[in-house]
LUMFI-842459 format. One line per 2 residues: for each residue x, y, z of C-alpha. Coordinates in nm, 4 decimals. Layout:
// LUMFI-842459
X,Y,Z; ...
END
This chain:
// LUMFI-842459
-2.9738,-4.7859,-0.8369; -3.1510,-4.4711,-0.9480
-2.9266,-4.3020,-1.2025; -2.9720,-3.9650,-1.3698
-2.7699,-3.8933,-1.6839; -2.7196,-3.5427,-1.8171
-2.6187,-3.5646,-2.1812; -2.7901,-3.7730,-2.4472
-2.5072,-3.7829,-2.6986; -2.2999,-4.0848,-2.7954
-2.1438,-4.1695,-2.4584; -2.4418,-4.0719,-2.2416
-2.6768,-4.2809,-2.4545; -2.4493,-4.5844,-2.4567
-2.4054,-4.5730,-2.0783; -2.7810,-4.5352,-2.0340
-2.8542,-4.8363,-2.2549; -2.5989,-5.0553,-2.0816
-2.7093,-4.9580,-1.7307; -3.0744,-5.0185,-1.8125
-2.9792,-5.3642,-1.9392; -2.7928,-5.4204,-1.6116
-3.1134,-5.3559,-1.4188; -3.0762,-4.9961,-1.3061
-3.3487,-4.7298,-1.3149; -3.2104,-4.4697,-1.5541
-3.3352,-4.1255,-1.6508; -3.1661,-3.9393,-1.9350
-3.1820,-3.5689,-2.0158; -3.0202,-3.2798,-2.1952
-3.1020,-2.9180,-2.2739; -3.3945,-3.0155,-2.4959
-3.7492,-3.0979,-2.3790; -3.8056,-3.4707,-2.3087
-4.0376,-3.5078,-2.6073; -3.7394,-3.4378,-2.8326
-3.5544,-3.7336,-2.6797; -3.8057,-4.0009,-2.7718
-3.5622,-4.1650,-3.0119; -3.3026,-4.1820,-2.7337
-3.5649,-4.3279,-2.5012; -3.6508,-4.5961,-2.7551
-3.2871,-4.6842,-2.8253; -3.1731,-4.6978,-2.4629
-3.4745,-4.8003,-2.2581; -3.4019,-4.5068,-2.0237
-3.6756,-4.2581,-1.9339; -3.6366,-3.9213,-2.1063
-3.6919,-3.6354,-1.8610; -3.5898,-3.2801,-1.7870
-3.2530,-3.2299,-1.6169; -3.4246,-3.1411,-1.2877
-3.6343,-3.4578,-1.3016; -3.3319,-3.6706,-1.3870
-3.1402,-3.5671,-1.0772; -3.4119,-3.5018,-0.8185
-3.4082,-3.8496,-0.6609; -3.0915,-3.9892,-0.8183
-2.8403,-4.1906,-0.6211; -2.5887,-4.1412,-0.9023
-2.5622,-3.8454,-1.1408; -2.3554,-3.8888,-1.4568
-2.2551,-3.5818,-1.6563; -2.1699,-3.6503,-2.0199
-2.1574,-3.3036,-2.1745; -1.8890,-3.0700,-2.3148
-1.6697,-2.8969,-2.0569; -1.8184,-2.5570,-2.1303
-2.1615,-2.6745,-2.0127; -2.0446,-2.8014,-1.6733
-2.0360,-2.4733,-1.4750; -2.4099,-2.4319,-1.5402
-2.4979,-2.7259,-1.3143; -2.3365,-2.6066,-0.9909
-2.6496,-2.4470,-0.8470; -2.8691,-2.7462,-0.9324
-2.6228,-2.9904,-0.7793; -2.5903,-2.7858,-0.4599
-2.9469,-2.8873,-0.3715; -2.8718,-3.2603,-0.3806
-2.7763,-3.4758,-0.0835; -2.4188,-3.5385,0.0209
-2.4480,-3.9094,-0.0537; -2.5188,-3.8591,-0.4239
-2.2347,-3.9957,-0.6369; -2.1273,-3.7726,-0.9254
-1.9486,-3.9296,-1.2219; -1.8105,-3.7235,-1.5089
-1.7206,-3.8663,-1.8501; -1.5793,-3.5531,-2.0133
-1.2438,-3.5084,-2.1853; -1.0760,-3.1787,-2.2635
-1.0271,-3.1261,-2.6376; -0.9946,-2.7481,-2.6832
-0.9491,-2.7663,-3.0619; -1.2536,-2.9903,-3.1051
-1.4811,-2.7956,-2.8713; -1.3419,-2.4481,-2.9406
-1.3165,-2.3930,-2.5665; -0.9889,-2.3189,-2.3866
-0.9608,-2.3608,-2.0091; -0.6568,-2.1738,-1.8821
-0.6265,-2.3721,-1.5570; -0.6059,-2.6997,-1.7482
-0.3629,-2.5464,-1.9965; -0.1474,-2.4556,-1.6951
-0.1446,-2.8165,-1.5752; -0.4488,-2.8626,-1.3502
-0.5940,-3.2125,-1.3978; -0.9141,-3.1972,-1.6000
-1.1303,-3.3640,-1.3361; -1.0047,-3.1368,-1.0588
-1.1341,-2.8477,-1.2693; -1.4626,-3.0331,-1.3295
-1.5110,-3.0943,-0.9573; -1.4528,-2.7259,-0.8875
-1.7082,-2.6224,-1.1487; -1.9733,-2.8616,-1.0166
-1.9023,-2.7839,-0.6534; -1.9093,-3.1564,-0.5739
-1.6562,-3.4392,-0.5523; -1.6605,-3.6331,-0.8774
-1.5380,-3.9670,-1.0021; -1.3663,-3.9621,-1.3396
-1.4930,-4.2648,-1.5332; -1.6278,-4.3778,-1.8707
-1.3929,-4.1280,-2.0391; -1.1139,-4.3541,-2.1572
-1.2743,-4.6134,-2.3838; -1.4025,-4.5664,-2.7371
-1.7795,-4.5389,-2.7810; -1.7793,-4.8530,-2.9945
-1.5914,-5.0389,-2.7227; -1.8333,-4.9231,-2.4539
-2.1309,-5.0446,-2.6518; -2.0036,-5.3649,-2.8091
-1.6992,-5.5040,-2.6296; -1.8062,-5.5455,-2.2682
-1.7771,-5.9028,-2.1395; -1.8673,-6.1009,-1.8280
-1.6488,-6.0746,-1.5204; -1.3685,-6.3271,-1.5349
-1.3589,-6.3400,-1.9144; -1.0047,-6.3816,-2.0410
-0.8772,-6.0611,-2.2008; -1.1571,-5.8490,-2.0499
-1.0988,-5.4801,-2.1220; -1.0365,-5.2602,-1.8171
-1.1412,-4.9043,-1.7380; -0.9530,-4.6681,-1.5076
-1.1419,-4.4498,-1.2615; -1.0206,-4.1749,-1.0298
-1.1714,-3.9853,-0.7388; -1.1258,-3.8621,-0.3837
-1.4142,-4.0360,-0.2047; -1.3608,-4.4117,-0.1628
-1.7320,-4.4883,-0.1280; -1.8070,-4.3035,-0.4516
-1.5321,-4.4872,-0.6362; -1.6773,-4.8146,-0.5107
-2.0140,-4.7274,-0.6670; -1.8480,-4.6218,-0.9935
-1.6533,-4.9481,-0.9982; -1.9743,-5.1461,-0.9585
-2.1274,-4.9659,-1.2572; -1.8165,-5.0189,-1.4707
-1.8245,-5.3894,-1.3904; -2.2000,-5.4051,-1.4590
-2.1528,-5.2864,-1.8177; -1.8767,-5.5355,-1.8906
-1.5365,-5.3928,-1.7956; -1.2816,-5.4442,-1.5188
-1.2622,-5.1298,-1.3030; -0.9176,-5.0138,-1.1925
-0.8828,-4.7534,-0.9193; -0.6143,-4.5174,-1.0452
-0.6054,-4.2921,-0.7406; -0.7178,-3.9404,-0.6594
-0.8387,-3.6645,-0.8889; -0.4924,-3.5125,-0.8653
-0.3652,-3.8391,-1.0150; -0.6303,-3.8425,-1.2889
-0.4008,-3.6735,-1.5411; -0.2771,-4.0291,-1.6028
-0.5984,-4.1182,-1.7890; -0.6484,-3.7976,-1.9849
-0.6280,-3.7833,-2.3663; -0.2692,-3.8132,-2.4839
-0.1707,-4.0766,-2.2258; -0.1196,-4.4536,-2.2706
-0.4397,-4.5304,-2.0742; -0.6639,-4.3286,-2.3068
-0.8656,-4.5335,-2.5581; -0.6002,-4.7996,-2.5993
-0.8382,-5.0723,-2.4756; -0.6166,-5.2683,-2.2369
-0.6594,-5.5567,-1.9949; -0.6299,-5.4703,-1.6272
-0.2685,-5.5913,-1.6144; -0.1788,-5.3805,-1.9184
-0.3687,-5.0809,-1.7841; -0.1743,-5.0907,-1.4593
0.1429,-5.0523,-1.6649; -0.0108,-4.7749,-1.8769
-0.0845,-4.5754,-1.5613; 0.2765,-4.5981,-1.4467
0.4111,-4.2393,-1.4666; 0.7311,-4.3799,-1.6159
0.5308,-4.4717,-1.9263; 0.3655,-4.1295,-1.9643
0.5045,-3.8241,-2.1427; 0.3060,-3.5830,-1.9231
0.4746,-3.2774,-2.0681; 0.3754,-3.3936,-2.4169
0.0257,-3.5293,-2.3465; -0.1541,-3.2176,-2.4707
0.0551,-3.2213,-2.7882; -0.0191,-3.5896,-2.8424
-0.3900,-3.5314,-2.7744; -0.4080,-3.2658,-3.0445
-0.1966,-3.4743,-3.2816; -0.4426,-3.7622,-3.2448
-0.7259,-3.5366,-3.3640; -0.5172,-3.4293,-3.6621
-0.4428,-3.7921,-3.7504; -0.8114,-3.8826,-3.7257
-0.9077,-3.5872,-3.9448; -0.6635,-3.7199,-4.2021
-0.8822,-4.0251,-4.2527; -1.1491,-3.8048,-4.4084
-1.4859,-3.6585,-4.3184; -1.6807,-3.9789,-4.3831
-1.4804,-4.1713,-4.1270; -1.4617,-3.8945,-3.8650
-1.8375,-3.8424,-3.8916; -1.8946,-4.2149,-3.8358
-1.6602,-4.2146,-3.5376; -1.8611,-3.9343,-3.3782
-2.1634,-4.1624,-3.3916; -1.9789,-4.4651,-3.2561
-1.9937,-4.6330,-3.5951; -1.7342,-4.7561,-3.8413
-1.7289,-4.7714,-4.2180; -1.6340,-5.0778,-4.4173
-1.2621,-5.1422,-4.3977; -1.2135,-4.9158,-4.0972
-1.2789,-5.0514,-3.7472; -1.2147,-4.9684,-3.3838
-0.8838,-5.1542,-3.4126; -0.7556,-4.8828,-3.6468
-0.8209,-4.6193,-3.3791; -0.6781,-4.8318,-3.0997
-0.3623,-4.8938,-3.3003; -0.3320,-4.5242,-3.3812
-0.3585,-4.4283,-3.0151; -0.1155,-4.6962,-2.9058
0.1346,-4.5782,-3.1653; 0.1012,-4.2184,-3.0479
0.0617,-4.2569,-2.6717; 0.2784,-4.5576,-2.5801
0.6506,-4.5037,-2.5172; 0.8655,-4.6015,-2.8140
0.9972,-4.9105,-2.6348; 0.6513,-5.0226,-2.5179
0.4889,-5.0293,-2.1763; 0.7237,-5.1137,-1.8916
END
């Protein structure tokens, strides 16, 4: 497939690299001129382009940028065909990004807001695994203990495409329902960055296991806990790296401790 990625940060670059390896034609872009993305091009194998060039003939457009940047793409996206699949990887962290969205604060699911800003139906995907996991822990289909990834969206055909891409980069896709249901895989919930098998993820998405009224509090608490590890470690995490003696398992365990119900997943 022809895939255009907007956002050349940690997650966008990892997805680009993995999709290129899976045989897709990938263009990657951000707000900078393509010549400033040569290092990204070399690391990922994707073609660095302008945003307009990345999306002009794309069958799939993946946005991997902060929430505050999303409204700026609505006009560009309005010119694309109805069959283009839009996938968004963003997560709402107001304290981290210094950007408060009142509708989300009032309870609107993050991806419903995203879809409204883009003016297109979106699939929520690639948002709920750690960067390190995305890059290093994908496995072949059928592998015992294969990590699963939840997706959500309102267009079945678009979710089918997203599921194919998730599988192609080494994870079991799990359809978690509509965008209205996508609050179940937002930060602060048991499905967020707890790196589960598909059977475990099904349990994590069970509303009975989710403290929805506390998810925003737990989300912010997770950032505070991570900050407590020190600047060296948090800086490494932002790059998808880990320092000696501190691995992805530490983060997974932290999130499971915070986001799982006290008596475990039911």
